[in-house]
C-alpha positions in Angstrom: -54.6 4.9 25.1 -57.5 3.4 23.1 -58.0 -0.3 24.0 -57.9 -0.9 19.9 -55.2 0.8 19.3 -53.0 -0.7 22.6 -54.6 -4.0 21.5 -53.5 -3.7 17.9 -49.8 -2.6 19.1 -49.6 -5.7 21.5 -50.3 -7.8 19.1 -47.6 -6.2 16.1 -45.3 -6.7 19.0 -46.1 -10.4 19.7 -46.1 -10.9 15.8 -42.6 -9.3 15.5 -41.4 -11.5 18.7 -42.6 -15.0 17.3 -41.0 -13.6 13.6 -37.9 -12.6 15.2 -37.7 -16.0 17.4 -38.4 -18.1 14.3 -35.6 -16.5 12.2 -32.9 -16.6 15.0 -34.1 -19.9 15.0 -33.6 -21.1 11.6 -30.6 -19.6 11.2 -29.0 -21.3 14.8 -30.4 -24.4 13.4 -28.9 -23.6 9.7 -25.6 -23.0 11.4 -25.5 -25.9 13.4 -26.6 -28.1 10.7 -23.7 -26.7 8.4 -21.5 -27.6 10.9 -22.7 -30.9 11.5 -22.4 -31.8 7.7 -19.1 -30.5 7.7 -18.1 -32.7 10.4 -20.0 -35.5 9.5 -21.5 -36.0 6.3 -18.0 -34.8 4.6 -15.6 -37.2 6.9 -17.6 -40.1 5.0 -16.4 -38.4 1.5 -12.6 -39.3 0.6 -10.2 -36.4 0.8 -6.3 -35.9 0.0 -5.4 -37.6 2.7 -7.2 -41.0 2.2 -4.3 -41.3 -0.9 -1.5 -41.9 1.4 0.2 -45.2 1.7 1.7 -46.7 4.8 4.7 -47.9 3.4 6.8 -46.0 0.8 5.8 -47.3 -2.8 8.4 -47.2 -5.7 6.0 -44.2 -6.7 6.5 -42.4 -3.8 4.3 -41.8 -0.6 0.7 -42.6 -2.6 -1.2 -45.5 -2.5 -0.6 -48.6 -5.1 -3.6 -48.9 -7.3 -5.8 -46.7 -6.3 -8.9 -45.3 -7.9 -11.5 -43.1 -5.9 -13.6 -40.5 -6.4 -12.5 -37.4 -4.0 -13.4 -34.0 -2.7 -12.6 -31.1 -5.4 -11.6 -27.5 -4.4 -15.1 -26.4 -4.5 -16.5 -29.8 -3.1 -17.2 -31.5 -6.7 -15.9 -35.0 -7.2 -12.7 -35.6 -9.1 -11.2 -38.7 -10.0 -7.9 -39.9 -8.4 -5.9 -42.6 -9.8 -2.6 -44.4 -9.1 -0.9 -47.3 -11.0 0.9 -50.3 -9.7 3.6 -48.3 -8.7 1.9 -45.6 -6.8 2.8 -42.6 -9.2 -0.5 -41.0 -10.3 -0.6 -42.0 -14.0 -3.2 -44.6 -15.0 -0.6 -46.6 -17.0 2.3 -48.8 -15.4 5.7 -48.3 -16.5 8.7 -50.4 -16.9 12.2 -49.6 -15.1 13.6 -48.2 -18.2 11.4 -46.0 -20.9 11.0 -47.4 -24.5 13.5 -46.4 -27.1 12.9 -42.6 -28.4 10.6 -41.9 -25.2 11.8 -39.1 -23.2 11.3 -39.7 -19.4 9.8 -37.2 -16.9 10.0 -37.8 -13.2 7.9 -35.0 -11.8 8.2 -35.1 -7.9 6.7 -32.4 -5.1 4.0 -32.3 -2.5 0.5 -31.6 -2.4 0.7 -29.3 -5.5 2.8 -31.7 -7.7 0.3 -34.8 -6.6 -2.8 -32.3 -8.0 -4.4 -32.1 -4.6 -8.6 -31.7 -5.1 -7.9 -31.7 -9.3 -8.7 -34.2 -11.4 -6.8 -36.4 -12.8 -6.0 -35.0 -16.5 -6.1 -31.3 -14.8 -2.4 -31.0 -13.0 0.7 -29.4 -14.5 2.5 -32.5 -15.2 -0.4 -33.9 -17.3 -0.5 -30.9 -19.2 3.5 -31.1 -19.8 2.9 -34.5 -21.0 0.3 -34.0 -23.2 2.4 -30.7 -24.8 5.4 -32.9 -24.9 3.4 -35.5 -27.0 1.7 -33.3 -29.1 4.8 -30.6 -29.9 7.7 -33.4 -29.5 6.5 -36.9 -29.8 7.0 -39.8 -27.7 6.7 -38.5 -24.1 5.8 -39.8 -20.5 5.8 -37.4 -17.1 5.6 -39.9 -13.9 3.5 -38.2 -11.2 5.7 -39.0 -7.9 4.0 -37.2 -4.2 7.3 -36.8 -2.2 5.4 -34.3 0.5 9.4 -32.8 1.5 12.5 -32.0 -0.3 14.5 -34.1 1.8 12.2 -37.2 1.9 12.1 -36.8 -2.3 15.9 -36.8 -1.9 15.7 -40.0 0.1 13.0 -41.4 -2.6 14.9 -40.2 -5.6 18.4 -42.0 -4.4 16.5 -45.6 -3.7 13.6 -45.5 -6.0 13.3 -42.5 -8.5 16.6 -43.1 -10.1 15.3 -46.9 -10.8 12.9 -45.7 -13.2 15.9 -43.9 -15.6 14.1 -40.3 -16.1 15.8 -37.9 -18.7 14.7 -35.2 -16.4 13.7 -34.9 -12.7 10.9 -31.7 -11.9 11.4 -30.8 -8.3 8.6 -28.5 -7.2 9.2 -25.8 -4.7 6.4 -24.8 -2.6 7.3 -21.7 -0.9 6.5 -22.5 2.8 6.2 -25.8 3.3 9.6 -27.0 1.5 12.0 -24.4 3.5 10.3 -25.1 7.0 10.1 -28.8 6.6 13.7 -29.0 5.4 14.7 -26.9 8.2 13.0 -29.9 10.7 14.4 -32.6 9.1 18.2 -31.6 9.4 18.0 -30.3 12.9 18.4 -32.6 16.1 16.6 -30.5 18.1 12.8 -29.3 15.9 11.9 -32.8 14.9 8.2 -31.5 14.5 6.5 -28.3 14.3 4.1 -29.4 17.4 5.5 -29.8 20.8 8.7 -29.8 19.9 9.5 -26.0 20.4 9.6 -24.8 16.9 5.8 -23.4 17.2 7.3 -21.0 19.6 9.3 -18.7 17.4 7.0 -16.1 16.7 7.5 -13.1 14.3 9.8 -10.1 15.3 7.8 -7.3 17.0 8.4 -4.4 14.6 6.8 -6.7 11.9 3.4 -6.9 13.6 0.5 -4.2 14.2 -1.0 -3.1 17.6 -2.6 -6.5 19.0 -5.1 -4.5 20.7 -7.0 -4.9 17.1 -7.8 -8.3 17.7 -9.3 -7.8 21.3 -12.0 -6.1 18.7 -12.5 -8.5 16.3 -13.0 -11.5 18.6 -16.4 -9.8 19.4 -19.4 -9.3 17.8 -20.2 -8.3 14.3 -16.2 -9.2 13.9 -16.5 -13.1 15.4 -19.9 -13.5 13.5 -18.4 -12.7 10.1 -15.0 -14.6 10.6 -16.7 -17.7 12.2 -20.4 -18.6 10.6 -20.5 -21.4 8.6 -23.9 -19.4 6.8 -21.7 -16.2 6.0 -19.2 -18.3 4.6 -21.3 -20.0 2.1 -24.0 -16.9 1.2 -21.2 -14.6 1.2 -18.1 -16.7 0.4 -15.8 -13.8 2.1 -12.7 -13.8 0.8 -10.3 -15.6 3.6 -6.9 -14.7 4.2 -4.5 -17.9 3.7 -4.8 -20.5 6.4 -2.4 -21.4 9.0 -0.7 -25.0 9.8 -0.6 -23.9 13.2 -4.5 -22.6 13.6 -3.0 -19.2 15.2 -3.9 -16.3 12.5 -3.5 -13.6 15.9 -0.1 -14.7 16.9 2.0 -16.0 13.5 4.7 -18.1 13.9 8.2 -17.6 12.0 8.0 -21.1 10.4 4.3 -22.1 9.2 4.6 -24.9 6.9 1.1 -23.6 5.1 1.3 -19.9 4.6 5.1 -19.7 5.0 4.8 -15.8 5.7 7.5 -15.9 7.7 10.1 -16.1 4.9 9.1 -13.1 3.0 10.4 -11.0 6.0 13.2 -8.6 4.7 15.6 -8.6 5.8 15.2 -12.4 6.9 15.6 -13.7 10.3 18.7 -15.5 11.5 16.6 -18.8 11.8 15.2 -18.4 8.5 18.0 -17.7 6.7 19.2 -21.5 8.7 16.3 -23.0 6.8 17.4 -21.5 3.1 21.0 -22.6 3.7 19.5 -26.2 4.5 17.2 -26.4 2.2 20.1 -25.2 -0.5 22.0 -27.9 0.6 19.3 -30.5 -0.4 19.0 -28.9 -4.2 22.6 -28.7 -4.8 22.5 -33.1 -3.6 19.3 -33.4 -6.3 21.6 -31.9 -9.0 24.9 -33.6 -8.1 23.1 -36.8 -8.3 21.5 -35.8 -11.4 25.1 -34.7 -13.1 26.5 -38.2 -12.2 23.6 -40.1 -14.3 23.2 -37.3 -17.0 19.8 -36.3 -15.9 18.6 -33.0 -16.2 17.5 -31.5 -13.5 14.5 -28.4 -13.1 13.7 -26.8 -10.1 10.3 -25.5 -10.3 8.8 -22.7 -7.9 5.5 -22.7 -6.5 4.2 -19.1 -5.8 1.7 -18.5 -2.4 -1.7 -17.0 -3.3 -0.9 -13.9 -1.8 2.1 -13.5 -4.6 -0.6 -13.6 -6.9 -3.7 -12.4 -6.1 -3.0 -9.3 -4.7 -6.5 -8.6 -2.8 -5.3 -11.9 -0.9 -2.4 -10.5 0.5 -4.4 -7.0 1.4 -6.5 -9.3 3.5 -3.6 -11.5 5.0 -1.9 -8.2 6.4 -5.4 -7.4 8.0 -6.3 -10.4 9.7 -2.7 -11.5 10.6 -2.2 -7.8 11.7 1.0 -7.7 9.7 3.3 -4.8 8.8 3.6 -4.3 4.8 6.6 -2.7 4.9 8.6 -5.5 6.7 7.5 -7.5 4.0 8.9 -8.7 0.7 6.7 -10.7 -1.4 9.8 -11.1 -4.0 12.3 -12.4 -1.2 12.0 -16.0 -1.4 11.9 -16.1 -5.4 15.0 -13.6 -5.5 17.1 -16.0 -2.9 16.4 -19.2 -4.4 17.1 -17.9 -8.1 20.4 -16.3 -6.8 21.2 -19.4 -5.5 20.4 -21.7 -8.3 21.6 -19.0 -11.1 25.4 -19.7 -8.9 25.2 -23.6 -9.2 24.2 -24.1 -12.6 20.9 -25.3 -11.3 17.8 -25.1 -14.0 15.2 -23.0 -12.0 11.6 -22.1 -13.4 9.4 -19.7 -11.4 6.0 -18.5 -13.2 5.3 -16.4 -10.4 5.2 -13.1 -12.5 3.0 -14.9 -15.4 0.7 -16.3 -13.1 0.4 -12.7 -11.6 -0.4 -11.1 -14.7 -2.5 -13.8 -15.8 -4.6 -12.9 -12.7 -4.0 -9.1 -12.9 -5.8 -9.6 -16.6 -8.7 -12.0 -16.2 -9.2 -11.8 -12.5 -9.6 -15.3 -12.5 -9.6 -17.0 -9.1 -6.7 -19.4 -9.3 -6.8 -20.6 -5.6 -8.9 -22.9 -3.6 -11.6 -20.7 -1.3 -11.5 -20.0 1.9 -7.6 -19.5 2.1 -6.6 -22.6 1.1 -3.0 -22.4 -0.5 -3.9 -24.8 -3.1 -4.1 -24.2 -6.9 -7.6 -25.1 -8.4 -7.9 -26.2 -12.2 -7.4 -22.7 -13.6 -4.0 -22.3 -11.5 -2.9 -25.8 -12.8 -3.2 -24.0 -15.9 -1.8 -21.0 -15.2 1.0 -22.5 -13.5 2.0 -24.7 -16.8 1.1 -21.7 -19.0 3.6 -19.5 -17.2 6.3 -22.5 -17.0 6.0 -23.8 -20.8 8.7 -21.7 -22.2 11.0 -22.8 -19.7 10.0 -26.3 -20.5 10.3 -25.9 -24.0 13.8 -24.5 -23.8 15.3 -27.4 -21.6 13.2 -29.9 -23.9 14.5 -29.1 -27.4 17.7 -30.1 -26.0 16.2 -33.4 -26.0 14.2 -34.2 -28.9 
């Protein structure tokens, strides 16, 4: 070989090696830098957990007189304010509403509290503005109660003292049924280390698990776990798991609630529904005794609203589509409320149509179960006809 060509080829190889080494080192460094940032730098920024009170307040489970900037859905700053009682409202309230004012008590978990959205972006705030504009004097008190069982105790002890004319109870499909099952069971009072995490899906609802052995290796692993890939390409993620167990899904996962969509429902899920329905009945009974209008509202899961999320979830969790009915929880709750004369507002279909017509993302990124600002607006728009039907009778 010509020495000059050999030398040229050698230097070219060295150049490629150096370039590859620098690029690989840069990528690895950036990956570690992003992981460090998310773990350390972001941990110094306030988040939803920082709003929780150590003791129960008259307004629920949020701190009193809290006013801070928290992390929003996309990493932006959002304002979070609570009043002197711990409601997510900027003004304080007397125990009795003023003459001519219709008072609404809006209670629920992180959806009702407004997880990672601003003070004036929650559906409860939008409802208050609609009522004030359309009918006159109205106020909506926003209370975070986390679970229906605790919510019932809170309502009996503190909520009723604020003399609401209307009570709105948000029902998160997943969280609320699972948490009710646990709270009303002497054996499974906790999701971890107490047995409940061992209840898996029926085998017939899962694909061949060898699929996941391949997904754990090579490009599939990098695509799934790399922070760089997530930030640059922002791949759509399946809805997250509270148990952190995508490859072996649990029947009671209080984040994604996928087990509640299995049709027909396993016996344990049936028990969860029965216990949850007993809580709804008690809410209705207390409200009837005090001549308060009780309204239950369904908060749908993201894979019910955005079909692409269901496709990704089916693939990543290794589910068999034919085993699931995405309308099942809504139908079961709807049938029960109809039999018990409980007012139910379920804007799932309207939200799904909104996404279909606009392709507008309604949920926080990376598989988060919570609505973003658009989601709160879409929920309110879908629920508005039901609200108007109820409130026309009060004004």
